[in-house]
N, C-alpha and C positions, 0 to 999 in steps of 0.2 A: 590765676584765681582773683576775682574781683570782689568777692564777698565771703565772709567767714562767720558761721553761726557760733555764738558764744554760749557758755554754760548758763549764764543768766546775766541780768543787768546789775545795777548797783546793789540791789537786794535780791534774794532768791525768788521773790514773787514777781519780779519785773521780767517777764518773758512775753514775746520773743526778744532776743537781743542779738546784735550782730555788729561787725565792723565791715565797711565796704569802701570802695573807691568809686568816685563819680567818673573818673577817667583813668585808664590804665589798670595795671595789676597791683595787688597788694604787695608791699615790699618784704613780706614776712612769710615764713613757713613754720607751721607747728609740727615739730618733730616728735613730740610726745605730750600726752595729756589733753585737756580741754580747758583753756584759760577762760576767765570771765571778763566782764566789763572793766572792773577796777584793776584786774591783772594787767590788761593792756594799757590802761592809763599810767600805771606804774612803769610798765615796760618802756613805753615810748618816751615818757618824761625822763626816766633814768638813762635811756640810750642817748638822748640829747645831751644830758649832763656829762656822761663819760666821754662823748665825742669832743665836747668843748674842753674838758680837762686834758685829753690827749693832745688836742691841737695846741693848747696853751703851753704844755710842758714837754711834749714829745715822749711822755712816759705812758705805759699801759695804765688804764684807770678802771675803777670799779665803784659801784654805788649800791646802797641798800635802800630801797623805797618801801614805805608802808602807808597805804591809804593815801597815795598821791603826795606824800611828803618825804623828803630825803632823811633817812635816819643816820646815814653816814656816807661819805664819799672820800676817796683817796687815790693816790697814784702809787705806782709800783717801786717804791724805795725799799732797799734791803732792811731786814729786821735784825737788830742785835739781840743778845741773849735776854736782856731785860724786856724788850718789846715782844719777844716770842712768848714770854711768860704772861705778859699783860693780855696778849691776844690768843692765848691758849692753843698755840700751834706746835708746841713741843720741838723736837729736833728734826722733823721731817724736812726734806728738800723742798724749797719753795721757788717757783719761777717768779719773775717780776709781776706777772698778772696775779699770781696767788698772793704775793705780798700786798698788792693793791686791795684785793678782796679781804684779806685778814684785817687790814687797817680800817676799811670801810665798815665791815661788820662789827669790829671791835669798838667803833666810836661810841655806840650806844646799843649794847647787846639786848637790852630789854625792849627798846623800841624796834629793833630789827627782828624780833621774834615773829615768825610767819611772814617774812618780807618777800619782796621781789628783787632779784639781783640783776644788775645790768653790767656787762663787761665790754670794754672797748675793743678787745682783741679776741682771736680764736681761743676758746676755752680749752686748756690743756689738762692733762691728767692731774698735775699738781693742784690746780685750782679746783677741779672736780672733787678731789679727795677732801679738800677743806669744806666744800659745800655739802658733801655727803651727810655728815652727822647733824647739820643744822636744820632747825625747823624753818622751812621756807616754802613759799607757794610756787616759785618758778624762777627761770633765768632767761635772759635774752643776750645774744652775742652774735657776732658776724659769722661764726662757725664753731665747730666742735671737732676735736680729734676723735678718732674711733674709740680710743680708750676712755676719753672723757664722757662721750655719749653713752657708752655702756654703763659707766658708774652712775651717771645721773638718771638714766632710765630705770634703775633699780630703786630709786627713792619713792617713798609713799606708795609702796606695793605696786610700783609700775605706773603710777598715775601722776608723777611729777611733771609739771609744765615746762617744756623746753622749746624755746622759740629761736629761730634763726632769722636774722634781718640782713637785707642787702645793704652793705656799707656804702654803696654808691647812690642809694636813694636820696633824692632831693625833693622836699615837699614844695607845694605851690607857694608863691610869695605872699598870698593873702589867706588868712585863716578865718574860718567861720565857725560859730558855735551857736547852738539853739538852747535858749533858756526860757522856760515858761511860754513857749510858742513864739518867742521873739529871737531874731537872728542878730548876733553880734559879729562884726567884721573888723579886722585890723590887719596891718602888714605884719608878717612874721618878724620876730626879734632876731635879726641877723648880725647884731653887733659882735664883732670879732674880738675875743680876748686872747691875745697871743704874747709871745716874748717881747715883741716891739712895744706893745702897749704897757706891759709890766715895767719895762725899762724906763718908760716916760713917767710912770707913776712913782716908782721907788727910786728916790734920789738920795744923795748924801745928806740932804736937809730934812728928810722925813723918816 
């Protein structure tokens, strides 16, 4: 698939609206729902962020985006009893990815209301159960277990947006954007933040 028709553009009156590839296939599949323009801006920006977090830390990562701004981002560190209360997750069993999502969503729950969720790893049942009661527009991940997909498809009366992205997709090295009929062009920001970089920044003197 090279082109996907969207629900609408930035505003409901902005139709038609679509995303498309000038070369090759789109790296995503819509498994449920019909995302809009801003949904995909949140999805793709959030996906880049969780990929960078996982590359830098080696841990599963999650982020909550709202209107192209991150409301929270986190990695999958365990939650103690106090943190479980803070993030309203009770005593349920949590996978590392679910811990990442609970932390990301809990960073600013008000700003995360009606957000888009991005997950670095395959969405499992544990994570889907945390997403289930939250007010959210959709989720993007490199895959979903059968149980997770069934849980998520039941959200919003069956209209919850669920997007699967190819984790091996690599965008073109040059980005272009049209604003007011004018084309902006720049090289992609491929600066690598990893353990080696962090070791060089964090020293005994800082």
